[in-house]
C-alpha beads as a LAMMPS data file, in Angstrom:
LAMMPS data file: protein, C-alpha beads

344 atoms
343 bonds

1 atom types
1 bond types

-500.0 500.0 xlo xhi
-500.0 500.0 ylo yhi
-500.0 500.0 zlo zhi

Masses

1 110.0

Atoms # bond

1 1 1 44.540 11.713 -20.022
2 1 1 41.731 14.351 -18.109
3 1 1 39.921 14.273 -21.354
4 1 1 39.262 10.812 -21.085
5 1 1 38.450 10.739 -17.580
6 1 1 36.094 13.422 -18.182
7 1 1 34.648 11.518 -21.119
8 1 1 34.284 8.308 -19.037
9 1 1 32.359 10.019 -16.166
10 1 1 30.124 11.654 -18.937
11 1 1 29.486 8.687 -21.084
12 1 1 28.537 6.581 -16.958
13 1 1 26.292 9.700 -16.423
14 1 1 24.792 9.358 -19.372
15 1 1 24.044 5.295 -19.097
16 1 1 22.558 5.960 -15.247
17 1 1 20.120 8.913 -16.982
18 1 1 19.109 6.256 -19.431
19 1 1 18.403 3.987 -17.568
20 1 1 16.180 6.085 -14.874
21 1 1 14.307 7.717 -17.629
22 1 1 13.263 3.925 -18.662
23 1 1 12.384 3.095 -15.246
24 1 1 10.182 5.992 -15.132
25 1 1 8.830 4.820 -18.601
26 1 1 8.047 1.395 -18.819
27 1 1 8.268 0.882 -15.003
28 1 1 5.585 3.009 -14.126
29 1 1 3.579 1.943 -17.091
30 1 1 3.778 -1.706 -16.048
31 1 1 2.850 -0.902 -12.471
32 1 1 -0.374 1.630 -13.266
33 1 1 -1.812 -1.433 -15.772
34 1 1 -0.909 -4.363 -13.637
35 1 1 -2.531 -2.148 -10.594
36 1 1 -5.144 -0.876 -12.372
37 1 1 -6.429 -4.580 -13.550
38 1 1 -5.766 -6.250 -10.107
39 1 1 -7.554 -3.479 -8.079
40 1 1 -9.957 -3.380 -10.572
41 1 1 -10.650 -7.377 -10.049
42 1 1 -10.473 -7.310 -6.284
43 1 1 -12.999 -4.417 -6.610
44 1 1 -15.298 -6.538 -8.651
45 1 1 -14.982 -9.594 -6.710
46 1 1 -15.380 -7.767 -3.154
47 1 1 -18.804 -6.652 -4.171
48 1 1 -20.542 -9.464 -5.800
49 1 1 -23.567 -11.001 -4.035
50 1 1 -21.757 -13.636 -1.996
51 1 1 -18.899 -11.134 -0.556
52 1 1 -20.349 -7.754 -0.503
53 1 1 -22.417 -8.736 2.549
54 1 1 -19.000 -9.278 4.578
55 1 1 -17.608 -6.099 6.696
56 1 1 -14.182 -6.854 5.784
57 1 1 -14.903 -6.784 1.869
58 1 1 -15.668 -2.764 2.780
59 1 1 -12.321 -2.267 3.835
60 1 1 -10.833 -3.984 0.898
61 1 1 -13.052 -1.947 -1.763
62 1 1 -12.256 0.661 -0.231
63 1 1 -8.475 -0.064 -0.483
64 1 1 -8.783 -1.055 -4.218
65 1 1 -10.186 2.462 -4.769
66 1 1 -7.652 4.568 -2.834
67 1 1 -4.909 2.268 -4.067
68 1 1 -6.116 3.039 -7.358
69 1 1 -6.380 6.758 -7.118
70 1 1 -2.702 6.517 -5.607
71 1 1 -1.348 5.277 -9.134
72 1 1 -2.897 8.015 -10.907
73 1 1 -2.128 10.760 -8.468
74 1 1 1.139 9.926 -7.954
75 1 1 2.689 7.847 -10.161
76 1 1 1.051 8.908 -13.702
77 1 1 2.387 12.315 -13.126
78 1 1 5.518 10.651 -12.912
79 1 1 5.425 8.839 -16.902
80 1 1 3.828 11.750 -18.146
81 1 1 6.639 14.034 -17.146
82 1 1 8.924 11.624 -18.399
83 1 1 7.562 10.965 -22.107
84 1 1 5.726 14.441 -23.160
85 1 1 8.121 16.723 -20.447
86 1 1 5.103 18.245 -19.101
87 1 1 4.369 18.140 -15.193
88 1 1 0.941 18.185 -13.925
89 1 1 1.972 19.967 -11.077
90 1 1 3.167 22.969 -12.838
91 1 1 0.679 23.711 -14.812
92 1 1 -1.593 26.444 -12.178
93 1 1 -1.262 27.425 -8.555
94 1 1 -3.777 25.467 -7.492
95 1 1 -3.111 22.576 -9.320
96 1 1 0.180 22.825 -7.299
97 1 1 -1.448 22.528 -4.055
98 1 1 -4.658 20.087 -4.889
99 1 1 -2.010 17.622 -6.591
100 1 1 0.278 17.765 -3.695
101 1 1 -2.775 17.302 -1.241
102 1 1 -4.481 14.605 -2.955
103 1 1 -0.702 12.515 -3.284
104 1 1 -0.014 12.780 0.674
105 1 1 -3.637 12.202 1.839
106 1 1 -4.023 8.868 -0.373
107 1 1 -0.779 7.575 0.743
108 1 1 -1.571 8.152 4.802
109 1 1 -5.092 7.444 4.167
110 1 1 -4.543 4.122 3.038
111 1 1 -2.067 2.887 5.272
112 1 1 -4.469 3.259 8.387
113 1 1 -7.008 1.514 6.146
114 1 1 -4.737 -1.443 6.173
115 1 1 -4.582 -0.831 9.849
116 1 1 -8.432 -1.177 10.458
117 1 1 -8.441 -4.133 8.561
118 1 1 -5.828 -5.902 11.083
119 1 1 -7.754 -4.446 13.709
120 1 1 -10.996 -6.160 12.407
121 1 1 -9.262 -9.160 12.166
122 1 1 -8.054 -9.309 15.581
123 1 1 -11.381 -8.872 17.383
124 1 1 -12.946 -11.580 14.336
125 1 1 -9.960 -14.082 16.066
126 1 1 -9.893 -12.863 19.902
127 1 1 -13.270 -12.376 19.986
128 1 1 -15.423 -14.633 17.844
129 1 1 -18.546 -13.881 19.307
130 1 1 -18.567 -10.126 19.637
131 1 1 -17.133 -9.261 16.544
132 1 1 -20.388 -8.448 14.486
133 1 1 -21.850 -6.687 17.518
134 1 1 -18.340 -4.271 17.454
135 1 1 -17.578 -4.686 13.916
136 1 1 -21.052 -3.547 12.418
137 1 1 -21.485 -1.839 9.207
138 1 1 -22.211 1.797 10.433
139 1 1 -19.009 1.337 12.820
140 1 1 -16.784 0.616 9.649
141 1 1 -18.365 3.264 7.584
142 1 1 -17.403 5.897 10.479
143 1 1 -14.175 4.391 10.956
144 1 1 -13.024 4.699 7.201
145 1 1 -15.251 8.384 7.282
146 1 1 -13.371 9.232 10.287
147 1 1 -10.063 8.541 9.254
148 1 1 -10.587 10.503 5.899
149 1 1 -11.310 13.152 7.897
150 1 1 -8.394 13.378 10.183
151 1 1 -6.096 12.576 7.317
152 1 1 -7.666 15.604 5.644
153 1 1 -6.497 17.775 8.588
154 1 1 -3.415 17.004 8.928
155 1 1 -2.656 17.244 5.099
156 1 1 -4.647 21.012 5.243
157 1 1 -1.391 22.250 5.669
158 1 1 -0.370 21.895 2.158
159 1 1 -2.645 24.592 0.974
160 1 1 -0.768 27.680 2.222
161 1 1 2.573 26.040 2.949
162 1 1 3.097 25.145 -1.320
163 1 1 2.489 27.391 -4.472
164 1 1 3.605 28.280 -7.823
165 1 1 6.673 29.930 -8.083
166 1 1 8.337 30.455 -12.006
167 1 1 6.281 27.648 -12.619
168 1 1 7.596 25.081 -10.227
169 1 1 5.599 24.153 -7.255
170 1 1 7.458 24.593 -4.221
171 1 1 7.035 25.767 -0.635
172 1 1 5.817 29.095 -0.272
173 1 1 8.614 30.627 1.209
174 1 1 11.939 30.068 3.198
175 1 1 9.979 29.054 6.539
176 1 1 7.693 26.495 4.585
177 1 1 10.590 25.365 2.676
178 1 1 12.468 24.905 6.450
179 1 1 9.232 22.778 7.746
180 1 1 8.673 20.993 4.487
181 1 1 12.670 19.318 4.880
182 1 1 13.067 19.468 8.405
183 1 1 9.756 18.831 9.721
184 1 1 6.879 17.487 7.805
185 1 1 9.503 14.964 5.965
186 1 1 9.851 13.320 9.609
187 1 1 6.140 13.118 9.543
188 1 1 5.434 11.545 6.864
189 1 1 7.650 9.159 7.270
190 1 1 5.611 8.385 11.055
191 1 1 2.395 8.496 9.545
192 1 1 2.379 6.470 6.064
193 1 1 4.922 4.074 7.129
194 1 1 6.684 3.237 10.787
195 1 1 3.768 3.510 13.140
196 1 1 1.112 1.667 10.547
197 1 1 3.809 -0.933 10.583
198 1 1 4.363 -1.377 14.367
199 1 1 0.662 -1.497 14.930
200 1 1 -0.180 -3.765 12.034
201 1 1 2.595 -6.088 13.398
202 1 1 1.431 -6.189 17.016
203 1 1 -1.995 -6.746 16.142
204 1 1 -1.046 -9.423 13.123
205 1 1 1.012 -10.914 16.019
206 1 1 -1.740 -11.201 18.320
207 1 1 -3.646 -12.654 16.130
208 1 1 -0.976 -15.443 14.877
209 1 1 -0.336 -16.081 18.966
210 1 1 -4.670 -16.966 18.983
211 1 1 -4.412 -19.029 16.045
212 1 1 -1.584 -21.201 17.386
213 1 1 -3.041 -21.470 20.466
214 1 1 -6.685 -22.638 18.496
215 1 1 -4.937 -24.973 16.231
216 1 1 -3.398 -26.679 19.340
217 1 1 -6.789 -26.897 21.582
218 1 1 -8.156 -28.255 18.058
219 1 1 -5.258 -30.882 17.563
220 1 1 -5.845 -32.903 20.643
221 1 1 -9.125 -34.104 19.625
222 1 1 -8.907 -33.750 15.792
223 1 1 -5.472 -35.785 14.690
224 1 1 -5.927 -35.069 11.100
225 1 1 -5.243 -31.366 11.775
226 1 1 -1.901 -30.151 11.020
227 1 1 0.450 -27.179 11.902
228 1 1 0.534 -26.177 7.907
229 1 1 -2.572 -23.982 8.013
230 1 1 -1.451 -21.920 11.117
231 1 1 2.441 -21.550 9.484
232 1 1 0.824 -20.471 6.253
233 1 1 -1.112 -17.823 8.349
234 1 1 1.694 -16.600 10.337
235 1 1 3.870 -16.690 6.967
236 1 1 1.132 -14.417 5.198
237 1 1 0.760 -11.925 7.996
238 1 1 4.438 -11.567 8.320
239 1 1 4.946 -11.114 4.505
240 1 1 1.998 -8.564 4.958
241 1 1 3.596 -6.420 7.155
242 1 1 7.338 -6.583 5.915
243 1 1 6.258 -6.017 2.373
244 1 1 4.314 -2.814 3.723
245 1 1 7.465 -1.562 5.697
246 1 1 9.921 -2.283 2.855
247 1 1 7.847 -1.126 0.056
248 1 1 6.861 2.585 2.135
249 1 1 9.489 3.669 4.024
250 1 1 12.576 3.790 1.309
251 1 1 10.950 6.559 -0.176
252 1 1 9.683 8.308 3.132
253 1 1 13.731 8.033 4.427
254 1 1 15.152 9.205 0.772
255 1 1 12.754 12.185 1.771
256 1 1 14.399 12.514 5.050
257 1 1 18.080 12.499 4.070
258 1 1 17.123 14.253 0.366
259 1 1 18.810 17.352 2.271
260 1 1 22.020 16.086 3.219
261 1 1 22.419 13.812 0.085
262 1 1 21.746 17.194 -2.267
263 1 1 24.900 18.875 -0.530
264 1 1 27.315 15.836 -1.077
265 1 1 26.416 15.567 -4.581
266 1 1 28.984 17.733 -5.889
267 1 1 29.340 15.913 -9.514
268 1 1 26.589 15.260 -12.251
269 1 1 27.398 11.585 -11.573
270 1 1 26.224 11.975 -7.817
271 1 1 23.329 13.585 -8.970
272 1 1 21.897 11.219 -11.280
273 1 1 22.641 8.483 -8.906
274 1 1 20.124 10.617 -6.894
275 1 1 17.844 10.278 -9.816
276 1 1 18.228 6.842 -9.923
277 1 1 17.786 6.206 -6.733
278 1 1 14.184 7.906 -6.740
279 1 1 13.450 6.279 -9.402
280 1 1 13.666 3.259 -7.347
281 1 1 12.254 3.981 -4.133
282 1 1 9.375 5.355 -6.038
283 1 1 8.475 2.087 -7.844
284 1 1 9.395 0.102 -4.461
285 1 1 6.131 2.297 -2.580
286 1 1 3.931 1.913 -6.131
287 1 1 4.405 -1.416 -6.633
288 1 1 2.513 -1.648 -2.698
289 1 1 -0.383 -0.374 -3.778
290 1 1 -0.593 -2.480 -7.059
291 1 1 0.041 -5.789 -5.183
292 1 1 -1.910 -5.245 -2.353
293 1 1 -5.440 -7.189 -4.035
294 1 1 -2.450 -10.215 -3.816
295 1 1 -1.607 -9.887 -0.742
296 1 1 -5.143 -9.567 0.962
297 1 1 -7.552 -11.047 -1.101
298 1 1 -5.820 -13.539 -3.016
299 1 1 -4.755 -15.553 -0.049
300 1 1 -8.169 -16.387 0.669
301 1 1 -9.896 -19.146 -0.613
302 1 1 -13.081 -17.332 -0.736
303 1 1 -11.982 -14.449 -3.098
304 1 1 -10.192 -16.948 -5.283
305 1 1 -13.363 -19.020 -5.745
306 1 1 -15.863 -15.876 -6.576
307 1 1 -12.720 -14.552 -8.857
308 1 1 -12.713 -17.832 -10.622
309 1 1 -16.666 -17.271 -11.213
310 1 1 -16.741 -14.146 -12.575
311 1 1 -13.385 -14.904 -15.103
312 1 1 -15.548 -18.158 -15.677
313 1 1 -18.659 -16.157 -15.933
314 1 1 -20.127 -18.954 -13.306
315 1 1 -19.887 -21.560 -16.136
316 1 1 -16.745 -23.429 -14.428
317 1 1 -16.161 -25.364 -11.697
318 1 1 -14.024 -23.958 -9.108
319 1 1 -11.563 -27.587 -7.170
320 1 1 -10.059 -27.111 -4.548
321 1 1 -7.143 -29.502 -3.466
322 1 1 -8.066 -31.498 -0.087
323 1 1 -5.684 -30.042 2.114
324 1 1 -6.887 -26.459 0.846
325 1 1 -10.557 -26.892 1.445
326 1 1 -9.647 -27.474 5.429
327 1 1 -7.680 -24.397 5.230
328 1 1 -9.442 -21.611 7.624
329 1 1 -7.986 -18.674 9.128
330 1 1 -9.837 -19.560 12.263
331 1 1 -10.727 -23.045 12.102
332 1 1 -10.715 -23.961 16.042
333 1 1 -13.461 -23.209 17.640
334 1 1 -14.698 -20.172 16.033
335 1 1 -18.387 -19.900 14.641
336 1 1 -18.889 -20.256 11.166
337 1 1 -19.907 -17.371 10.102
338 1 1 -16.959 -15.374 11.526
339 1 1 -14.860 -18.275 9.647
340 1 1 -16.606 -16.910 6.127
341 1 1 -15.595 -13.306 6.663
342 1 1 -12.087 -14.007 7.605
343 1 1 -11.353 -16.505 4.566
344 1 1 -11.809 -13.493 2.196

Bonds

1 1 1 2
2 1 2 3
3 1 3 4
4 1 4 5
5 1 5 6
6 1 6 7
7 1 7 8
8 1 8 9
9 1 9 10
10 1 10 11
11 1 11 12
12 1 12 13
13 1 13 14
14 1 14 15
15 1 15 16
16 1 16 17
17 1 17 18
18 1 18 19
19 1 19 20
20 1 20 21
21 1 21 22
22 1 22 23
23 1 23 24
24 1 24 25
25 1 25 26
26 1 26 27
27 1 27 28
28 1 28 29
29 1 29 30
30 1 30 31
31 1 31 32
32 1 32 33
33 1 33 34
34 1 34 35
35 1 35 36
36 1 36 37
37 1 37 38
38 1 38 39
39 1 39 40
40 1 40 41
41 1 41 42
42 1 42 43
43 1 43 44
44 1 44 45
45 1 45 46
46 1 46 47
47 1 47 48
48 1 48 49
49 1 49 50
50 1 50 51
51 1 51 52
52 1 52 53
53 1 53 54
54 1 54 55
55 1 55 56
56 1 56 57
57 1 57 58
58 1 58 59
59 1 59 60
60 1 60 61
61 1 61 62
62 1 62 63
63 1 63 64
64 1 64 65
65 1 65 66
66 1 66 67
67 1 67 68
68 1 68 69
69 1 69 70
70 1 70 71
71 1 71 72
72 1 72 73
73 1 73 74
74 1 74 75
75 1 75 76
76 1 76 77
77 1 77 78
78 1 78 79
79 1 79 80
80 1 80 81
81 1 81 82
82 1 82 83
83 1 83 84
84 1 84 85
85 1 85 86
86 1 86 87
87 1 87 88
88 1 88 89
89 1 89 90
90 1 90 91
91 1 91 92
92 1 92 93
93 1 93 94
94 1 94 95
95 1 95 96
96 1 96 97
97 1 97 98
98 1 98 99
99 1 99 100
100 1 100 101
101 1 101 102
102 1 102 103
103 1 103 104
104 1 104 105
105 1 105 106
106 1 106 107
107 1 107 108
108 1 108 109
109 1 109 110
110 1 110 111
111 1 111 112
112 1 112 113
113 1 113 114
114 1 114 115
115 1 115 116
116 1 116 117
117 1 117 118
118 1 118 119
119 1 119 120
120 1 120 121
121 1 121 122
122 1 122 123
123 1 123 124
124 1 124 125
125 1 125 126
126 1 126 127
127 1 127 128
128 1 128 129
129 1 129 130
130 1 130 131
131 1 131 132
132 1 132 133
133 1 133 134
134 1 134 135
135 1 135 136
136 1 136 137
137 1 137 138
138 1 138 139
139 1 139 140
140 1 140 141
141 1 141 142
142 1 142 143
143 1 143 144
144 1 144 145
145 1 145 146
146 1 146 147
147 1 147 148
148 1 148 149
149 1 149 150
150 1 150 151
151 1 151 152
152 1 152 153
153 1 153 154
154 1 154 155
155 1 155 156
156 1 156 157
157 1 157 158
158 1 158 159
159 1 159 160
160 1 160 161
161 1 161 162
162 1 162 163
163 1 163 164
164 1 164 165
165 1 165 166
166 1 166 167
167 1 167 168
168 1 168 169
169 1 169 170
170 1 170 171
171 1 171 172
172 1 172 173
173 1 173 174
174 1 174 175
175 1 175 176
176 1 176 177
177 1 177 178
178 1 178 179
179 1 179 180
180 1 180 181
181 1 181 182
182 1 182 183
183 1 183 184
184 1 184 185
185 1 185 186
186 1 186 187
187 1 187 188
188 1 188 189
189 1 189 190
190 1 190 191
191 1 191 192
192 1 192 193
193 1 193 194
194 1 194 195
195 1 195 196
196 1 196 197
197 1 197 198
198 1 198 199
199 1 199 200
200 1 200 201
201 1 201 202
202 1 202 203
203 1 203 204
204 1 204 205
205 1 205 206
206 1 206 207
207 1 207 208
208 1 208 209
209 1 209 210
210 1 210 211
211 1 211 212
212 1 212 213
213 1 213 214
214 1 214 215
215 1 215 216
216 1 216 217
217 1 217 218
218 1 218 219
219 1 219 220
220 1 220 221
221 1 221 222
222 1 222 223
223 1 223 224
224 1 224 225
225 1 225 226
226 1 226 227
227 1 227 228
228 1 228 229
229 1 229 230
230 1 230 231
231 1 231 232
232 1 232 233
233 1 233 234
234 1 234 235
235 1 235 236
236 1 236 237
237 1 237 238
238 1 238 239
239 1 239 240
240 1 240 241
241 1 241 242
242 1 242 243
243 1 243 244
244 1 244 245
245 1 245 246
246 1 246 247
247 1 247 248
248 1 248 249
249 1 249 250
250 1 250 251
251 1 251 252
252 1 252 253
253 1 253 254
254 1 254 255
255 1 255 256
256 1 256 257
257 1 257 258
258 1 258 259
259 1 259 260
260 1 260 261
261 1 261 262
262 1 262 263
263 1 263 264
264 1 264 265
265 1 265 266
266 1 266 267
267 1 267 268
268 1 268 269
269 1 269 270
270 1 270 271
271 1 271 272
272 1 272 273
273 1 273 274
274 1 274 275
275 1 275 276
276 1 276 277
277 1 277 278
278 1 278 279
279 1 279 280
280 1 280 281
281 1 281 282
282 1 282 283
283 1 283 284
284 1 284 285
285 1 285 286
286 1 286 287
287 1 287 288
288 1 288 289
289 1 289 290
290 1 290 291
291 1 291 292
292 1 292 293
293 1 293 294
294 1 294 295
295 1 295 296
296 1 296 297
297 1 297 298
298 1 298 299
299 1 299 300
300 1 300 301
301 1 301 302
302 1 302 303
303 1 303 304
304 1 304 305
305 1 305 306
306 1 306 307
307 1 307 308
308 1 308 309
309 1 309 310
310 1 310 311
311 1 311 312
312 1 312 313
313 1 313 314
314 1 314 315
315 1 315 316
316 1 316 317
317 1 317 318
318 1 318 319
319 1 319 320
320 1 320 321
321 1 321 322
322 1 322 323
323 1 323 324
324 1 324 325
325 1 325 326
326 1 326 327
327 1 327 328
328 1 328 329
329 1 329 330
330 1 330 331
331 1 331 332
332 1 332 333
333 1 333 334
334 1 334 335
335 1 335 336
336 1 336 337
337 1 337 338
338 1 338 339
339 1 339 340
340 1 340 341
341 1 341 342
342 1 342 343
343 1 343 344
């Protein structure tokens, strides 16, 4: 009976490990390919003549580049390790430090670029006549550069808190091991997920409130305007925020609780389940880097029009449904130049 039970547990553990391996190999490959194509199209469309003059385009091009970099520094490492059993992080001490730094830097940088996108939209909706004065091209680049510099400083400790020991990239000593497990994991959770989410949620809530107010004001004088555009915008903004939280927080929560879970994992099956959960939360996090172009770009009619022109090489017409033609993020009493930028 004991042999049968042991055999069953071994079989279940093997199946769990097989599922985990397939997730890393096939799931990661799909996300990398999909994200590369999507982010590449996003950056290409946003740099076309009709769109590159807009301030929002700068953020979205940078976002597409950062998202792609996250996929190739983070997710590609896991894929290579599963396919050929080589961890690029363990090849050399400098490589260990640089790779970990890049992963954290890019993830934190991306989160705060999303915050700046929400901030720019908030100003464009609430202060349309001041938007171009406040968010100049120079100011946008200062924001991006400043955010990159602060993120660089925050993650600079990685260069002296981790190193290669026995061909494994780990914290440099016991003191730094405690720092990573007890302090840095929580700091990472706050910087990369929860604070950006709260800030974006509040700003987008203000945007939706303003749009609904403008819509109700316009409705008194324009009978054909319905609540559908405002509802669609509300849905998109809430979806974007919750998608960001849902996809990025699980991996940070996992890392925060990893030490306790490892102590409670007493069997091979328990450890296999932890590995499976690790694979799943990573797939969720990296999915965010592959679908941002859908959430932030493809919801805009101007972007879709330019995408069709790009794919068709300018030879096919872009047809818009009558209801879609009237859709604008800031339809009511907002200058046309601001509406153009908000429709990206």
